[in-house]
Structure formats: structure tokens, C-alpha cells
C-alpha positions as CSV (number, residue, x, y, z in Angstrom):
1,M,11.9,-42.4,-115.1
2,T,9.9,-43.6,-118.5
3,S,11.7,-42.8,-121.9
4,G,8.6,-40.7,-123.3
5,T,7.8,-37.3,-122.5
6,T,6.3,-36.3,-118.9
7,P,4.2,-33.5,-118.1
8,G,7.4,-32.4,-116.0
9,L,9.7,-32.3,-119.2
10,T,6.6,-31.3,-121.6
11,R,6.0,-27.8,-118.8
12,F,10.3,-27.5,-119.3
13,N,9.8,-27.9,-123.1
14,T,7.6,-25.5,-123.0
15,S,8.5,-22.6,-120.5
16,D,9.4,-19.1,-121.8
17,E,13.5,-19.1,-122.5
18,S,14.0,-17.0,-119.1
19,T,12.3,-19.6,-116.9
20,A,13.7,-22.7,-118.5
21,S,17.3,-20.6,-118.4
22,A,16.6,-20.0,-114.6
23,Q,16.2,-23.6,-114.6
24,L,18.8,-24.6,-115.7
25,H,21.8,-22.2,-113.9
26,E,20.0,-23.9,-111.1
27,V,21.6,-27.0,-112.6
28,C,24.6,-26.1,-113.5
29,A,26.4,-22.4,-113.3
30,S,28.0,-22.9,-116.4
31,S,26.7,-20.8,-119.1
32,A,27.7,-22.4,-122.2
33,W,26.1,-25.6,-120.9
34,G,22.5,-23.9,-119.9
35,S,22.6,-22.3,-123.6
36,K,23.5,-25.4,-125.6
37,I,20.7,-27.3,-123.5
38,L,18.3,-24.2,-124.7
39,A,18.9,-24.6,-128.2
40,Q,18.0,-28.5,-128.1
41,R,14.2,-28.0,-126.3
42,P,12.0,-29.4,-127.0
43,F,13.7,-32.4,-126.1
44,A,11.5,-35.9,-126.7
45,S,12.3,-37.7,-123.5
46,A,14.4,-37.5,-120.4
47,E,17.4,-39.8,-122.3
48,T,17.4,-37.2,-125.0
49,L,17.4,-34.4,-122.2
50,F,20.4,-36.3,-120.2
51,A,22.2,-37.4,-123.6
52,A,22.0,-33.6,-124.5
53,S,23.1,-32.2,-121.1
54,D,26.2,-34.8,-121.1
55,A,27.2,-33.8,-124.8
56,A,27.2,-29.8,-123.5
57,M,29.4,-31.1,-120.7
58,A,32.0,-32.9,-122.4
59,E,32.5,-29.6,-124.4
60,L,32.8,-27.3,-121.9
61,T,36.2,-25.5,-121.6
62,A,38.3,-25.1,-118.8
63,D,36.9,-21.6,-117.9
64,D,33.2,-22.8,-118.8
65,L,33.8,-25.5,-116.0
66,A,35.6,-22.9,-113.6
67,E,32.2,-21.3,-114.3
68,A,30.2,-24.5,-113.1
69,M,32.3,-25.0,-110.1
70,A,31.6,-21.7,-109.0
71,G,28.2,-22.6,-108.6
72,H,28.8,-25.4,-105.7
73,P,29.5,-25.1,-101.9
74,P,32.2,-26.5,-100.4
75,I,31.4,-30.1,-99.1
76,G,30.4,-30.0,-95.5
77,R,29.3,-26.2,-96.1
78,P,26.5,-25.8,-98.0
79,K,24.8,-22.7,-99.2
80,P,22.8,-21.1,-95.9
81,G,18.7,-21.8,-97.5
82,D,20.2,-23.8,-99.9
83,P,18.0,-27.0,-100.0
84,T,19.8,-28.4,-103.2
85,S,23.0,-28.5,-102.0
86,S,21.7,-29.2,-98.5
87,R,20.2,-32.4,-99.8
88,E,23.1,-33.2,-101.9
89,Q,25.6,-33.2,-99.0
90,R,23.0,-35.2,-96.4
91,G,25.7,-37.1,-96.2
92,M,28.0,-34.8,-94.3
93,A,24.8,-33.8,-91.7
94,G,25.8,-36.6,-88.7
95,A,29.7,-36.8,-89.6
96,S,31.4,-36.2,-86.6
97,E,33.3,-33.1,-85.8
98,E,36.6,-34.9,-86.2
99,L,35.6,-35.8,-89.7
100,K,33.8,-32.5,-90.4
101,A,37.5,-30.5,-89.1
102,E,39.2,-32.9,-91.4
103,M,37.1,-32.2,-94.0
104,L,37.6,-28.5,-93.8
105,E,41.0,-28.8,-93.7
106,L,41.9,-31.3,-96.6
107,N,38.8,-29.0,-98.6
108,L,41.2,-25.7,-98.3
109,A,44.5,-28.0,-99.4
110,Y,42.4,-29.1,-102.2
111,Q,41.3,-25.6,-103.1
112,D,45.1,-24.6,-102.9
113,R,46.1,-27.2,-105.5
114,F,43.7,-26.9,-108.1
115,G,42.2,-23.6,-107.1
116,H,38.5,-24.3,-106.8
117,V,36.0,-26.1,-104.2
118,F,36.5,-29.9,-104.4
119,L,33.6,-31.1,-106.2
120,I,31.9,-34.6,-106.2
121,C,28.8,-36.3,-106.7
122,A,27.7,-36.0,-102.9
123,T,24.2,-37.5,-103.3
124,G,24.0,-40.8,-101.3
125,A,27.5,-40.7,-100.4
126,T,28.9,-40.7,-96.5
127,G,31.2,-38.3,-94.9
128,E,33.3,-41.2,-94.8
129,Q,33.2,-41.6,-98.8
130,M,33.6,-38.3,-99.2
131,L,36.5,-37.7,-97.0
132,A,38.1,-40.7,-98.9
133,A,37.5,-39.7,-102.5
134,L,39.2,-36.0,-101.5
135,K,42.3,-37.8,-100.3
136,E,42.8,-40.5,-103.1
137,R,41.9,-37.2,-105.8
138,I,44.2,-34.1,-104.0
139,G,47.3,-36.3,-105.2
140,N,46.1,-35.9,-109.0
141,T,47.3,-33.9,-111.5
142,P,45.1,-30.8,-112.5
143,D,44.6,-32.3,-116.4
144,Q,43.5,-36.0,-114.5
145,E,41.2,-33.7,-111.6
146,R,39.5,-31.5,-114.4
147,E,38.3,-34.7,-116.0
148,I,37.1,-36.0,-112.7
149,V,35.5,-33.0,-111.8
150,R,33.8,-32.9,-115.6
151,A,32.6,-36.7,-115.2
152,E,31.4,-35.5,-111.6
153,L,29.2,-32.6,-112.3
154,G,27.5,-34.6,-115.2
155,K,26.7,-36.9,-112.4
156,I,25.7,-33.8,-110.9
157,N,23.5,-32.4,-113.5
158,R,21.4,-35.8,-114.4
159,I,20.3,-35.8,-110.8
160,R,19.5,-32.0,-110.9
161,L,18.3,-33.1,-114.1
162,T,15.9,-35.5,-113.0
163,R,14.5,-33.9,-110.6
164,I,13.5,-30.8,-112.1
165,V,11.5,-32.9,-114.8
166,E,9.7,-35.2,-111.7
167,E,9.1,-32.3,-109.3
168,A,7.6,-30.3,-112.7
169,A,5.2,-33.6,-113.1
170,E,4.2,-33.4,-109.5
171,E,3.1,-29.7,-109.2
172,E,1.3,-30.7,-112.3
173,N,-0.6,-33.6,-111.0
174,A,-1.0,-31.3,-107.5
């Protein structure tokens, strides 16, 4: 990604508020995060968009984080018909049935302990890596885990924002 304005970023900057809001909701289900990003348009570069995303993520309350997490399906169970969650969880696609069963069992234990799905930036991670992270993180305190989730959401948001900007640029070149 270049440091200047790309055609995709220009398209995002100039789209009407409802279109941009819908795009941002696909990135992150937190309405507070989306509102903070919308209020800062136009962005001079992808980097300024990422910085705004990071700053908005840092300001989210526990309720805002819960709203953001509600937009993410459990690892190993992407939303049917949702190419984003399927793509992001690709590392689980080839996992053994044993690994999938253990992931499901630990996902449920994690959800009982913390009250929300186990959230990890799954892009590029194998099923084994996600399972290892889940095993490690299930012993965290709720406060530790909330901050890890905040960081993981930030990573996911950057990947998704990049895709929006790049896809928009590709569409303009089509």
C-alpha cells in the first residue's frame, strides 16, 4: 500500500455516509468505532486511516468491545455465506476432526469464562496456532483478555480496512 491516496481510498472518502457506514460495519461491528472513523473522513492516506482506526479502538469501552466481538463468529465456525469470516478462518479448513472438536470444546469453555467468543486475528494462522493461543489465553484474567481482544480486533480492522481500500481500487481499474 502506498503512502498517498489510492483510488480506493478516494472512493471510501467520497462515498455517501450510509455506504461508508455499511463498509465500516463490515470491518468492525462497534458503532462507536465506526462513528469515530466516519467523523474523520477524508483520510489523506491509508496510514492515516489505520491510525484513526487504532485510536478509535483504544477508546472503546467494555460495552463497545462487546458490540465489536458480537460481529465475529467462533473460530472453526465461520458464518455461512460470509466470505470474510471464511477467508479469515481458512487455517481451520484443513484441520483434523480432532483439532476441530478440541477447538469447539475450548471455545465453549472460553465463552463460559469470559462471556464472549474467543477472538484472534486468524488471517494466516493455522488451526494448531489458533488452538495453542486459545489454550494459552483461557487462563488470563478478564482484564488481561479484554486488552488482548482489543489488540486482536485492531489487527483484524487493519486487514479489513486494507481489503476495502484495495478492493475499491481494483473495482475502479476493472
